[in-house]
PyMOL Python script that loads the backbone (N, CA, C, O; Angstrom):
from pymol import cmd

cmd.read_pdbstr("""\
ATOM      1  N   UNK A   1       0.923  -1.095   0.254  1.00  0.00           N
ATOM      2  CA  UNK A   1       0.437  -0.399  -0.217  1.00  0.00           C
ATOM      3  C   UNK A   1       0.630   1.254   0.249  1.00  0.00           C
ATOM      4  O   UNK A   1       0.790   1.400   1.460  1.00  0.00           O
ATOM      5  N   UNK A   2       0.630   2.106  -0.316  1.00  0.00           N
ATOM      6  CA  UNK A   2       1.169   3.930  -0.526  1.00  0.00           C
ATOM      7  C   UNK A   2       1.148   4.778   0.796  1.00  0.00           C
ATOM      8  O   UNK A   2      -0.005   4.525   1.145  1.00  0.00           O
ATOM      9  N   UNK A   3       1.423   5.243   1.336  1.00  0.00           N
ATOM     10  CA  UNK A   3       2.114   6.281   2.207  1.00  0.00           C
ATOM     11  C   UNK A   3       2.837   7.397   2.083  1.00  0.00           C
ATOM     12  O   UNK A   3       4.062   7.511   2.061  1.00  0.00           O
ATOM     13  N   UNK A   4       1.415   8.791   1.947  1.00  0.00           N
ATOM     14  CA  UNK A   4       2.481   9.804   1.421  1.00  0.00           C
ATOM     15  C   UNK A   4       2.982  10.562   2.711  1.00  0.00           C
ATOM     16  O   UNK A   4       2.032  11.031   3.338  1.00  0.00           O
ATOM     17  N   UNK A   5       3.588  10.684   2.991  1.00  0.00           N
ATOM     18  CA  UNK A   5       4.550  11.504   4.297  1.00  0.00           C
ATOM     19  C   UNK A   5       5.132  12.840   3.971  1.00  0.00           C
ATOM     20  O   UNK A   5       6.122  13.010   3.259  1.00  0.00           O
ATOM     21  N   UNK A   6       4.476  13.712   4.515  1.00  0.00           N
ATOM     22  CA  UNK A   6       4.804  15.329   4.456  1.00  0.00           C
ATOM     23  C   UNK A   6       5.863  15.181   6.142  1.00  0.00           C
ATOM     24  O   UNK A   6       5.632  14.349   7.019  1.00  0.00           O
ATOM     25  N   UNK A   7       7.043  16.294   6.183  1.00  0.00           N
ATOM     26  CA  UNK A   7       8.427  16.408   6.691  1.00  0.00           C
ATOM     27  C   UNK A   7       8.221  18.145   6.879  1.00  0.00           C
ATOM     28  O   UNK A   7       8.441  19.025   6.046  1.00  0.00           O
ATOM     29  N   UNK A   8       7.646  18.284   8.489  1.00  0.00           N
ATOM     30  CA  UNK A   8       8.289  19.425   8.374  1.00  0.00           C
ATOM     31  C   UNK A   8      10.116  19.896   8.969  1.00  0.00           C
ATOM     32  O   UNK A   8      10.775  18.988   9.475  1.00  0.00           O
ATOM     33  N   UNK A   9      10.453  20.646   8.899  1.00  0.00           N
ATOM     34  CA  UNK A   9      11.925  20.988   9.780  1.00  0.00           C
ATOM     35  C   UNK A   9      11.454  20.406  11.633  1.00  0.00           C
ATOM     36  O   UNK A   9      10.484  20.551  12.377  1.00  0.00           O
ATOM     37  N   UNK A  10      12.948  19.650  11.706  1.00  0.00           N
ATOM     38  CA  UNK A  10      13.602  19.089  11.112  1.00  0.00           C
ATOM     39  C   UNK A  10      13.872  17.659  10.261  1.00  0.00           C
ATOM     40  O   UNK A  10      14.908  17.038  10.023  1.00  0.00           O
ATOM     41  N   UNK A  11      12.761  17.475   9.990  1.00  0.00           N
ATOM     42  CA  UNK A  11      12.513  16.557   9.639  1.00  0.00           C
ATOM     43  C   UNK A  11      12.841  16.778   8.389  1.00  0.00           C
ATOM     44  O   UNK A  11      13.986  16.440   8.090  1.00  0.00           O
ATOM     45  N   UNK A  12      12.107  17.301   7.459  1.00  0.00           N
ATOM     46  CA  UNK A  12      12.385  17.736   6.173  1.00  0.00           C
ATOM     47  C   UNK A  12      13.829  17.582   5.857  1.00  0.00           C
ATOM     48  O   UNK A  12      14.101  16.440   5.487  1.00  0.00           O
ATOM     49  N   UNK A  13      14.842  18.415   5.897  1.00  0.00           N
ATOM     50  CA  UNK A  13      15.766  18.277   5.738  1.00  0.00           C
ATOM     51  C   UNK A  13      17.351  16.716   6.174  1.00  0.00           C
ATOM     52  O   UNK A  13      18.450  16.462   5.681  1.00  0.00           O
ATOM     53  N   UNK A  14      16.746  16.289   6.988  1.00  0.00           N
ATOM     54  CA  UNK A  14      17.311  14.569   7.008  1.00  0.00           C
ATOM     55  C   UNK A  14      16.841  13.958   6.136  1.00  0.00           C
ATOM     56  O   UNK A  14      17.439  13.111   5.473  1.00  0.00           O
ATOM     57  N   UNK A  15      15.857  14.249   6.022  1.00  0.00           N
ATOM     58  CA  UNK A  15      15.424  13.783   4.483  1.00  0.00           C
ATOM     59  C   UNK A  15      15.811  13.713   2.637  1.00  0.00           C
ATOM     60  O   UNK A  15      15.941  12.951   1.680  1.00  0.00           O
ATOM     61  N   UNK A  16      15.864  15.292   3.120  1.00  0.00           N
ATOM     62  CA  UNK A  16      16.040  16.425   1.730  1.00  0.00           C
ATOM     63  C   UNK A  16      15.157  16.125   0.843  1.00  0.00           C
ATOM     64  O   UNK A  16      15.370  16.302  -0.356  1.00  0.00           O
ATOM     65  N   UNK A  17      14.062  15.638   1.305  1.00  0.00           N
ATOM     66  CA  UNK A  17      12.835  16.628   0.309  1.00  0.00           C
ATOM     67  C   UNK A  17      11.347  16.554   1.574  1.00  0.00           C
ATOM     68  O   UNK A  17      11.012  15.628   2.312  1.00  0.00           O
ATOM     69  N   UNK A  18      10.705  18.008   1.380  1.00  0.00           N
ATOM     70  CA  UNK A  18       9.678  17.555   2.467  1.00  0.00           C
ATOM     71  C   UNK A  18       8.459  16.855   1.869  1.00  0.00           C
ATOM     72  O   UNK A  18       7.302  17.122   2.195  1.00  0.00           O
ATOM     73  N   UNK A  19       8.777  16.027   1.056  1.00  0.00           N
ATOM     74  CA  UNK A  19       7.616  14.974   0.881  1.00  0.00           C
ATOM     75  C   UNK A  19       8.173  13.611   0.175  1.00  0.00           C
ATOM     76  O   UNK A  19       9.074  13.438  -0.647  1.00  0.00           O
ATOM     77  N   UNK A  20       7.058  12.499   0.982  1.00  0.00           N
ATOM     78  CA  UNK A  20       7.611  11.177  -0.097  1.00  0.00           C
ATOM     79  C   UNK A  20       6.697  10.728  -0.094  1.00  0.00           C
ATOM     80  O   UNK A  20       5.773  11.183   0.581  1.00  0.00           O
ATOM     81  N   UNK A  21       6.560   9.495  -0.959  1.00  0.00           N
ATOM     82  CA  UNK A  21       5.670   8.361  -1.059  1.00  0.00           C
ATOM     83  C   UNK A  21       6.604   6.763  -0.968  1.00  0.00           C
ATOM     84  O   UNK A  21       7.417   6.401  -1.819  1.00  0.00           O
ATOM     85  N   UNK A  22       6.208   5.951   0.341  1.00  0.00           N
ATOM     86  CA  UNK A  22       6.213   5.618   0.324  1.00  0.00           C
ATOM     87  C   UNK A  22       5.570   3.608   0.633  1.00  0.00           C
ATOM     88  O   UNK A  22       4.528   3.531   1.285  1.00  0.00           O
ATOM     89  N   UNK A  23       6.138   2.379   0.217  1.00  0.00           N
ATOM     90  CA  UNK A  23       4.916   1.591  -0.215  1.00  0.00           C
ATOM     91  C   UNK A  23       5.641   0.533   1.102  1.00  0.00           C
ATOM     92  O   UNK A  23       6.785   0.124   1.301  1.00  0.00           O
ATOM     93  N   UNK A  24       4.672   0.409   1.635  1.00  0.00           N
ATOM     94  CA  UNK A  24       4.568  -0.440   2.871  1.00  0.00           C
ATOM     95  C   UNK A  24       3.865  -1.369   2.929  1.00  0.00           C
ATOM     96  O   UNK A  24       3.026  -1.310   2.030  1.00  0.00           O
ATOM     97  N   UNK A  25       3.741  -2.439   3.690  1.00  0.00           N
ATOM     98  CA  UNK A  25       2.438  -4.072   4.036  1.00  0.00           C
ATOM     99  C   UNK A  25       1.608  -2.917   4.130  1.00  0.00           C
ATOM    100  O   UNK A  25       1.496  -1.691   4.123  1.00  0.00           O
ATOM    101  N   UNK A  26       0.930  -4.410   4.253  1.00  0.00           N
ATOM    102  CA  UNK A  26      -1.066  -3.444   4.341  1.00  0.00           C
ATOM    103  C   UNK A  26      -1.157  -4.302   6.089  1.00  0.00           C
ATOM    104  O   UNK A  26      -0.888  -5.388   6.603  1.00  0.00           O
ATOM    105  N   UNK A  27      -1.665  -3.092   6.424  1.00  0.00           N
ATOM    106  CA  UNK A  27      -1.855  -3.359   8.349  1.00  0.00           C
ATOM    107  C   UNK A  27      -0.121  -2.806   8.867  1.00  0.00           C
ATOM    108  O   UNK A  27       0.415  -3.017   9.955  1.00  0.00           O
ATOM    109  N   UNK A  28       0.464  -2.042   7.634  1.00  0.00           N
ATOM    110  CA  UNK A  28       1.257  -1.517   8.765  1.00  0.00           C
ATOM    111  C   UNK A  28       0.655  -0.316   9.558  1.00  0.00           C
ATOM    112  O   UNK A  28      -0.317   0.310   9.134  1.00  0.00           O
ATOM    113  N   UNK A  29       1.389   0.019  10.929  1.00  0.00           N
ATOM    114  CA  UNK A  29       1.151   0.332  11.926  1.00  0.00           C
ATOM    115  C   UNK A  29       1.512   2.298  11.880  1.00  0.00           C
ATOM    116  O   UNK A  29       1.771   2.767  10.772  1.00  0.00           O
ATOM    117  N   UNK A  30       1.497   2.940  12.702  1.00  0.00           N
ATOM    118  CA  UNK A  30       2.430   4.135  12.947  1.00  0.00           C
ATOM    119  C   UNK A  30       3.558   3.687  12.865  1.00  0.00           C
ATOM    120  O   UNK A  30       4.276   3.787  11.870  1.00  0.00           O
ATOM    121  N   UNK A  31       3.934   2.964  14.239  1.00  0.00           N
ATOM    122  CA  UNK A  31       5.663   2.862  14.263  1.00  0.00           C
ATOM    123  C   UNK A  31       6.252   1.908  13.490  1.00  0.00           C
ATOM    124  O   UNK A  31       7.385   2.068  13.036  1.00  0.00           O
ATOM    125  N   UNK A  32       5.392   0.619  13.231  1.00  0.00           N
ATOM    126  CA  UNK A  32       6.285   0.648  11.902  1.00  0.00           C
ATOM    127  C   UNK A  32       6.950   1.170  11.057  1.00  0.00           C
ATOM    128  O   UNK A  32       8.100   0.806  10.809  1.00  0.00           O
ATOM    129  N   UNK A  33       5.946   2.766  10.053  1.00  0.00           N
ATOM    130  CA  UNK A  33       6.138   3.253   9.610  1.00  0.00           C
ATOM    131  C   UNK A  33       7.779   4.184   9.610  1.00  0.00           C
ATOM    132  O   UNK A  33       8.727   4.355   8.845  1.00  0.00           O
ATOM    133  N   UNK A  34       7.254   4.686  11.278  1.00  0.00           N
ATOM    134  CA  UNK A  34       8.643   4.844  12.060  1.00  0.00           C
ATOM    135  C   UNK A  34       9.994   4.184  11.417  1.00  0.00           C
ATOM    136  O   UNK A  34      10.815   4.821  10.756  1.00  0.00           O
ATOM    137  N   UNK A  35      10.057   3.108  11.660  1.00  0.00           N
ATOM    138  CA  UNK A  35      10.824   2.766  11.734  1.00  0.00           C
ATOM    139  C   UNK A  35      11.477   2.431   9.723  1.00  0.00           C
ATOM    140  O   UNK A  35      12.610   2.884   9.561  1.00  0.00           O
ATOM    141  N   UNK A  36      11.113   2.030   8.951  1.00  0.00           N
ATOM    142  CA  UNK A  36      11.031   1.745   7.871  1.00  0.00           C
ATOM    143  C   UNK A  36      10.606   3.388   7.267  1.00  0.00           C
ATOM    144  O   UNK A  36       9.901   3.418   6.258  1.00  0.00           O
ATOM    145  N   UNK A  37      10.868   4.190   7.646  1.00  0.00           N
ATOM    146  CA  UNK A  37      11.414   5.486   7.379  1.00  0.00           C
ATOM    147  C   UNK A  37      13.234   5.888   7.793  1.00  0.00           C
ATOM    148  O   UNK A  37      14.130   6.049   6.964  1.00  0.00           O
ATOM    149  N   UNK A  38      13.311   5.939   8.732  1.00  0.00           N
ATOM    150  CA  UNK A  38      14.638   5.964   9.548  1.00  0.00           C
ATOM    151  C   UNK A  38      15.475   5.000   8.798  1.00  0.00           C
ATOM    152  O   UNK A  38      16.667   5.307   8.830  1.00  0.00           O
ATOM    153  N   UNK A  39      15.184   3.853   8.087  1.00  0.00           N
ATOM    154  CA  UNK A  39      15.836   2.124   7.257  1.00  0.00           C
ATOM    155  C   UNK A  39      16.303   3.081   5.992  1.00  0.00           C
ATOM    156  O   UNK A  39      17.492   3.087   5.672  1.00  0.00           O
ATOM    157  N   UNK A  40      15.507   3.749   5.407  1.00  0.00           N
ATOM    158  CA  UNK A  40      15.303   4.799   4.581  1.00  0.00           C
ATOM    159  C   UNK A  40      16.269   6.139   3.903  1.00  0.00           C
ATOM    160  O   UNK A  40      16.964   6.531   2.965  1.00  0.00           O
ATOM    161  N   UNK A  41      15.738   6.408   5.066  1.00  0.00           N
ATOM    162  CA  UNK A  41      16.258   8.007   5.819  1.00  0.00           C
ATOM    163  C   UNK A  41      16.511   8.189   6.794  1.00  0.00           C
ATOM    164  O   UNK A  41      15.756   8.679   7.634  1.00  0.00           O
ATOM    165  N   UNK A  42      18.604   7.560   7.109  1.00  0.00           N
ATOM    166  CA  UNK A  42      19.477   7.269   8.223  1.00  0.00           C
ATOM    167  C   UNK A  42      19.610   8.594   9.059  1.00  0.00           C
ATOM    168  O   UNK A  42      19.469   8.715  10.276  1.00  0.00           O
ATOM    169  N   UNK A  43      19.927   9.599   8.093  1.00  0.00           N
ATOM    170  CA  UNK A  43      20.156  11.054   8.985  1.00  0.00           C
ATOM    171  C   UNK A  43      19.153  10.959   9.939  1.00  0.00           C
ATOM    172  O   UNK A  43      19.554  10.939  11.103  1.00  0.00           O
ATOM    173  N   UNK A  44      17.331  10.861   9.662  1.00  0.00           N
ATOM    174  CA  UNK A  44      15.908  10.781  10.373  1.00  0.00           C
ATOM    175  C   UNK A  44      16.548  10.317  11.638  1.00  0.00           C
ATOM    176  O   UNK A  44      17.371  10.884  12.357  1.00  0.00           O
ATOM    177  N   UNK A  45      16.192   9.596  11.700  1.00  0.00           N
ATOM    178  CA  UNK A  45      16.520   8.830  13.439  1.00  0.00           C
ATOM    179  C   UNK A  45      17.026   9.360  14.583  1.00  0.00           C
ATOM    180  O   UNK A  45      16.680   9.272  15.761  1.00  0.00           O
ATOM    181  N   UNK A  46      18.054  10.020  13.929  1.00  0.00           N
ATOM    182  CA  UNK A  46      18.611  11.023  15.032  1.00  0.00           C
ATOM    183  C   UNK A  46      18.017  12.398  15.572  1.00  0.00           C
ATOM    184  O   UNK A  46      18.666  13.231  16.204  1.00  0.00           O
ATOM    185  N   UNK A  47      16.776  12.489  15.245  1.00  0.00           N
ATOM    186  CA  UNK A  47      15.811  12.876  15.015  1.00  0.00           C
ATOM    187  C   UNK A  47      14.448  12.514  16.139  1.00  0.00           C
ATOM    188  O   UNK A  47      13.958  12.995  17.161  1.00  0.00           O
ATOM    189  N   UNK A  48      14.288  11.692  15.482  1.00  0.00           N
ATOM    190  CA  UNK A  48      13.028  10.481  16.109  1.00  0.00           C
ATOM    191  C   UNK A  48      13.642   9.912  17.317  1.00  0.00           C
ATOM    192  O   UNK A  48      13.713  10.852  18.109  1.00  0.00           O
ATOM    193  N   UNK A  49      14.033   9.047  17.761  1.00  0.00           N
ATOM    194  CA  UNK A  49      14.985   8.791  18.586  1.00  0.00           C
ATOM    195  C   UNK A  49      15.740   9.024  19.630  1.00  0.00           C
ATOM    196  O   UNK A  49      16.880   9.421  19.386  1.00  0.00           O
ATOM    197  N   UNK A  50      15.220   8.802  21.461  1.00  0.00           N
ATOM    198  CA  UNK A  50      15.711   9.182  22.783  1.00  0.00           C
ATOM    199  C   UNK A  50      17.086   8.395  22.046  1.00  0.00           C
ATOM    200  O   UNK A  50      17.288   7.738  21.024  1.00  0.00           O
ATOM    201  N   UNK A  51      17.689   8.768  22.931  1.00  0.00           N
ATOM    202  CA  UNK A  51      19.351   7.888  23.462  1.00  0.00           C
ATOM    203  C   UNK A  51      18.868   6.225  24.348  1.00  0.00           C
ATOM    204  O   UNK A  51      19.698   5.389  24.705  1.00  0.00           O
ATOM    205  N   UNK A  52      17.154   6.084  24.561  1.00  0.00           N
ATOM    206  CA  UNK A  52      17.263   4.834  25.178  1.00  0.00           C
ATOM    207  C   UNK A  52      16.501   3.849  23.693  1.00  0.00           C
ATOM    208  O   UNK A  52      16.221   2.676  23.446  1.00  0.00           O
ATOM    209  N   UNK A  53      16.421   5.180  23.011  1.00  0.00           N
ATOM    210  CA  UNK A  53      15.657   3.577  22.489  1.00  0.00           C
ATOM    211  C   UNK A  53      14.321   3.934  21.676  1.00  0.00           C
ATOM    212  O   UNK A  53      14.207   3.407  20.569  1.00  0.00           O
ATOM    213  N   UNK A  54      13.480   4.634  22.047  1.00  0.00           N
ATOM    214  CA  UNK A  54      12.039   5.433  22.280  1.00  0.00           C
ATOM    215  C   UNK A  54      12.169   6.455  21.465  1.00  0.00           C
ATOM    216  O   UNK A  54      13.018   7.293  21.158  1.00  0.00           O
ATOM    217  N   UNK A  55      10.798   6.072  21.126  1.00  0.00           N
ATOM    218  CA  UNK A  55      10.630   7.225  20.165  1.00  0.00           C
ATOM    219  C   UNK A  55      10.521   8.962  21.007  1.00  0.00           C
ATOM    220  O   UNK A  55       9.898   8.901  22.068  1.00  0.00           O
ATOM    221  N   UNK A  56      10.732   9.541  20.859  1.00  0.00           N
ATOM    222  CA  UNK A  56      10.415  10.930  21.013  1.00  0.00           C
ATOM    223  C   UNK A  56       8.812  11.786  21.485  1.00  0.00           C
ATOM    224  O   UNK A  56       7.805  12.235  20.937  1.00  0.00           O
ATOM    225  N   UNK A  57       9.230  11.678  22.451  1.00  0.00           N
ATOM    226  CA  UNK A  57       7.840  12.478  23.365  1.00  0.00           C
ATOM    227  C   UNK A  57       7.416  13.572  22.906  1.00  0.00           C
ATOM    228  O   UNK A  57       6.215  13.797  23.057  1.00  0.00           O
ATOM    229  N   UNK A  58       8.797  15.231  21.765  1.00  0.00           N
ATOM    230  CA  UNK A  58       8.466  15.721  21.452  1.00  0.00           C
ATOM    231  C   UNK A  58       7.881  15.741  19.134  1.00  0.00           C
ATOM    232  O   UNK A  58       7.951  16.484  18.155  1.00  0.00           O
ATOM    233  N   UNK A  59       7.330  14.201  19.578  1.00  0.00           N
ATOM    234  CA  UNK A  59       7.598  13.698  17.928  1.00  0.00           C
ATOM    235  C   UNK A  59       5.300  14.325  17.854  1.00  0.00           C
ATOM    236  O   UNK A  59       4.260  14.130  18.484  1.00  0.00           O
ATOM    237  N   UNK A  60       5.693  14.908  16.910  1.00  0.00           N
ATOM    238  CA  UNK A  60       3.673  15.159  16.736  1.00  0.00           C
ATOM    239  C   UNK A  60       3.102  14.316  15.361  1.00  0.00           C
ATOM    240  O   UNK A  60       3.345  14.836  14.272  1.00  0.00           O
ATOM    241  N   UNK A  61       2.712  13.648  15.375  1.00  0.00           N
ATOM    242  CA  UNK A  61       2.376  13.428  13.904  1.00  0.00           C
ATOM    243  C   UNK A  61       0.715  13.019  13.830  1.00  0.00           C
ATOM    244  O   UNK A  61       0.054  12.654  14.803  1.00  0.00           O
ATOM    245  N   UNK A  62       0.171  13.183  12.330  1.00  0.00           N
ATOM    246  CA  UNK A  62      -1.248  13.537  12.130  1.00  0.00           C
ATOM    247  C   UNK A  62      -1.161  12.554  10.687  1.00  0.00           C
ATOM    248  O   UNK A  62      -0.363  12.559   9.750  1.00  0.00           O
ATOM    249  N   UNK A  63      -2.537  11.610  11.031  1.00  0.00           N
ATOM    250  CA  UNK A  63      -3.053  11.230  10.236  1.00  0.00           C
ATOM    251  C   UNK A  63      -4.561  11.656   9.261  1.00  0.00           C
ATOM    252  O   UNK A  63      -5.672  12.057   9.609  1.00  0.00           O
ATOM    253  N   UNK A  64      -4.065  11.401   8.169  1.00  0.00           N
ATOM    254  CA  UNK A  64      -4.896  12.642   7.660  1.00  0.00           C
ATOM    255  C   UNK A  64      -5.679  13.712   7.765  1.00  0.00           C
ATOM    256  O   UNK A  64      -6.661  14.118   7.142  1.00  0.00           O
ATOM    257  N   UNK A  65      -4.866  14.209   8.952  1.00  0.00           N
ATOM    258  CA  UNK A  65      -5.247  15.847   9.435  1.00  0.00           C
ATOM    259  C   UNK A  65      -5.848  15.704  11.215  1.00  0.00           C
ATOM    260  O   UNK A  65      -6.126  16.754  11.794  1.00  0.00           O
ATOM    261  N   UNK A  66      -6.014  14.277  12.004  1.00  0.00           N
ATOM    262  CA  UNK A  66      -6.260  13.445  12.815  1.00  0.00           C
ATOM    263  C   UNK A  66      -4.499  13.502  13.348  1.00  0.00           C
ATOM    264  O   UNK A  66      -3.452  13.601  12.708  1.00  0.00           O
ATOM    265  N   UNK A  67      -4.803  13.386  14.811  1.00  0.00           N
ATOM    266  CA  UNK A  67      -3.508  13.571  15.421  1.00  0.00           C
ATOM    267  C   UNK A  67      -3.334  12.589  15.702  1.00  0.00           C
ATOM    268  O   UNK A  67      -4.430  12.029  15.727  1.00  0.00           O
ATOM    269  N   UNK A  68      -1.936  11.376  16.184  1.00  0.00           N
ATOM    270  CA  UNK A  68      -1.598   9.761  16.010  1.00  0.00           C
ATOM    271  C   UNK A  68      -1.495  10.644  17.554  1.00  0.00           C
ATOM    272  O   UNK A  68      -0.656  11.539  17.657  1.00  0.00           O
ATOM    273  N   UNK A  69      -2.374  10.319  18.660  1.00  0.00           N
ATOM    274  CA  UNK A  69      -2.241   9.583  20.130  1.00  0.00           C
ATOM    275  C   UNK A  69      -1.721   7.490  20.339  1.00  0.00           C
ATOM    276  O   UNK A  69      -1.297   6.760  21.235  1.00  0.00           O
ATOM    277  N   UNK A  70      -2.162   7.353  18.748  1.00  0.00           N
ATOM    278  CA  UNK A  70      -1.268   5.514  19.181  1.00  0.00           C
ATOM    279  C   UNK A  70      -0.217   5.530  18.342  1.00  0.00           C
ATOM    280  O   UNK A  70      -0.504   5.866  17.193  1.00  0.00           O
ATOM    281  N   UNK A  71       1.162   5.216  18.602  1.00  0.00           N
ATOM    282  CA  UNK A  71       1.415   4.805  17.918  1.00  0.00           C
ATOM    283  C   UNK A  71       1.507   2.866  16.685  1.00  0.00           C
ATOM    284  O   UNK A  71       2.182   2.297  15.827  1.00  0.00           O
ATOM    285  N   UNK A  72      -0.220   2.655  17.877  1.00  0.00           N
ATOM    286  CA  UNK A  72       0.222   1.300  17.028  1.00  0.00           C
ATOM    287  C   UNK A  72      -0.844   1.323  15.902  1.00  0.00           C
ATOM    288  O   UNK A  72      -0.979   0.561  14.945  1.00  0.00           O
ATOM    289  N   UNK A  73      -1.736   2.666  16.370  1.00  0.00           N
ATOM    290  CA  UNK A  73      -2.542   3.298  15.034  1.00  0.00           C
ATOM    291  C   UNK A  73      -1.717   2.269  13.577  1.00  0.00           C
ATOM    292  O   UNK A  73      -0.568   2.150  13.151  1.00  0.00           O
ATOM    293  N   UNK A  74      -3.559   1.501  13.088  1.00  0.00           N
ATOM    294  CA  UNK A  74      -2.433   0.684  11.477  1.00  0.00           C
ATOM    295  C   UNK A  74      -3.139   2.144  10.629  1.00  0.00           C
ATOM    296  O   UNK A  74      -3.947   3.003  10.983  1.00  0.00           O
ATOM    297  N   UNK A  75      -2.631   1.978   9.795  1.00  0.00           N
ATOM    298  CA  UNK A  75      -2.563   2.817   8.528  1.00  0.00           C
ATOM    299  C   UNK A  75      -3.085   2.415   7.506  1.00  0.00           C
ATOM    300  O   UNK A  75      -2.647   1.317   7.161  1.00  0.00           O
ATOM    301  N   UNK A  76      -4.162   3.011   6.592  1.00  0.00           N
ATOM    302  CA  UNK A  76      -4.768   2.410   5.103  1.00  0.00           C
ATOM    303  C   UNK A  76      -4.277   2.986   4.200  1.00  0.00           C
ATOM    304  O   UNK A  76      -3.969   4.163   4.380  1.00  0.00           O
ATOM    305  N   UNK A  77      -4.037   2.370   2.932  1.00  0.00           N
ATOM    306  CA  UNK A  77      -3.777   1.985   0.940  1.00  0.00           C
ATOM    307  C   UNK A  77      -3.962   4.143   1.118  1.00  0.00           C
ATOM    308  O   UNK A  77      -5.046   4.521   1.563  1.00  0.00           O
ATOM    309  N   UNK A  78      -3.283   4.856   0.885  1.00  0.00           N
ATOM    310  CA  UNK A  78      -3.399   6.737   0.763  1.00  0.00           C
ATOM    311  C   UNK A  78      -3.060   6.935   1.675  1.00  0.00           C
ATOM    312  O   UNK A  78      -2.093   7.691   1.575  1.00  0.00           O
ATOM    313  N   UNK A  79      -3.373   6.592   3.115  1.00  0.00           N
ATOM    314  CA  UNK A  79      -2.663   7.852   4.001  1.00  0.00           C
ATOM    315  C   UNK A  79      -1.913   8.894   3.914  1.00  0.00           C
ATOM    316  O   UNK A  79      -0.991   8.925   3.098  1.00  0.00           O
ATOM    317  N   UNK A  80      -2.287  10.324   5.064  1.00  0.00           N
ATOM    318  CA  UNK A  80      -1.479  11.242   4.104  1.00  0.00           C
ATOM    319  C   UNK A  80      -0.983  11.052   6.143  1.00  0.00           C
ATOM    320  O   UNK A  80      -1.733  10.598   7.007  1.00  0.00           O
ATOM    321  N   UNK A  81       0.332  11.527   6.334  1.00  0.00           N
ATOM    322  CA  UNK A  81       0.496  11.483   7.633  1.00  0.00           C
ATOM    323  C   UNK A  81       1.619  12.609   7.006  1.00  0.00           C
ATOM    324  O   UNK A  81       2.051  12.870   5.883  1.00  0.00           O
ATOM    325  N   UNK A  82       1.866  13.184   8.556  1.00  0.00           N
ATOM    326  CA  UNK A  82       2.958  14.114   8.773  1.00  0.00           C
ATOM    327  C   UNK A  82       3.093  14.143   9.885  1.00  0.00           C
ATOM    328  O   UNK A  82       2.291  13.656  10.683  1.00  0.00           O
ATOM    329  N   UNK A  83       4.266  14.792  10.214  1.00  0.00           N
ATOM    330  CA  UNK A  83       5.593  14.663  10.961  1.00  0.00           C
ATOM    331  C   UNK A  83       5.886  16.325  11.529  1.00  0.00           C
ATOM    332  O   UNK A  83       6.104  17.282  10.787  1.00  0.00           O
ATOM    333  N   UNK A  84       5.849  16.345  12.429  1.00  0.00           N
ATOM    334  CA  UNK A  84       6.808  17.662  12.629  1.00  0.00           C
ATOM    335  C   UNK A  84       6.835  17.483  14.187  1.00  0.00           C
ATOM    336  O   UNK A  84       6.367  16.569  14.867  1.00  0.00           O
ATOM    337  N   UNK A  85       7.700  18.917  14.662  1.00  0.00           N
ATOM    338  CA  UNK A  85       8.150  18.935  16.330  1.00  0.00           C
ATOM    339  C   UNK A  85       6.546  20.147  16.370  1.00  0.00           C
ATOM    340  O   UNK A  85       5.915  20.494  15.372  1.00  0.00           O
ATOM    341  N   UNK A  86       6.240  20.566  17.860  1.00  0.00           N
ATOM    342  CA  UNK A  86       5.279  21.443  17.664  1.00  0.00           C
ATOM    343  C   UNK A  86       6.536  22.415  18.684  1.00  0.00           C
ATOM    344  O   UNK A  86       7.387  22.029  19.485  1.00  0.00           O
ATOM    345  N   UNK A  87       6.034  24.217  18.045  1.00  0.00           N
ATOM    346  CA  UNK A  87       6.517  25.153  18.231  1.00  0.00           C
ATOM    347  C   UNK A  87       6.026  26.182  18.903  1.00  0.00           C
ATOM    348  O   UNK A  87       5.198  26.930  18.381  1.00  0.00           O
ATOM    349  N   UNK A  88       6.409  26.331  19.973  1.00  0.00           N
ATOM    350  CA  UNK A  88       5.739  26.662  21.193  1.00  0.00           C
ATOM    351  C   UNK A  88       6.972  28.292  21.314  1.00  0.00           C
ATOM    352  O   UNK A  88       8.053  28.256  20.725  1.00  0.00           O
ATOM    353  N   UNK A  89       6.646  29.251  21.942  1.00  0.00           N
ATOM    354  CA  UNK A  89       7.165  30.457  22.160  1.00  0.00           C
ATOM    355  C   UNK A  89       6.587  32.037  23.052  1.00  0.00           C
ATOM    356  O   UNK A  89       5.833  32.130  24.020  1.00  0.00           O
ATOM    357  N   UNK A  90       7.187  32.959  22.380  1.00  0.00           N
ATOM    358  CA  UNK A  90       6.394  33.770  23.507  1.00  0.00           C
ATOM    359  C   UNK A  90       7.053  34.869  23.511  1.00  0.00           C
ATOM    360  O   UNK A  90       6.731  35.779  24.275  1.00  0.00           O
TER     361      UNK A  90
END
""", "prot")
cmd.dss("prot")
cmd.show_as("cartoon", "prot")
cmd.util.cbc("prot")
cmd.orient("prot")
C-alpha cells in the first residue's frame, strides 16, 4: 500500500525533501512506518529517537489531519501522514 508522508523541519532536511511516498505492507502501524522511514533515511533517526531507544515525546504526527495518539494505529492505503515538532514561543 502507498502512504504519503510530509515532513516539517528538521525532518525535511534529514530526508532531503519535504514529502515522500512510500510503499509499506498492508496493516502497517505508525510505529512500523517510523522504523521504515528511518531505514530509508538514516539521518532521520537522530531526530526521532531518544538515547534510550524510544521514540521522542516531542514528535507530533497526524494521519489524515487527525493527531496520532497511539503509535500502534494501523494505516490504510493512500493515508497522508505529517511529521513535525511542535513549536512554542512567546
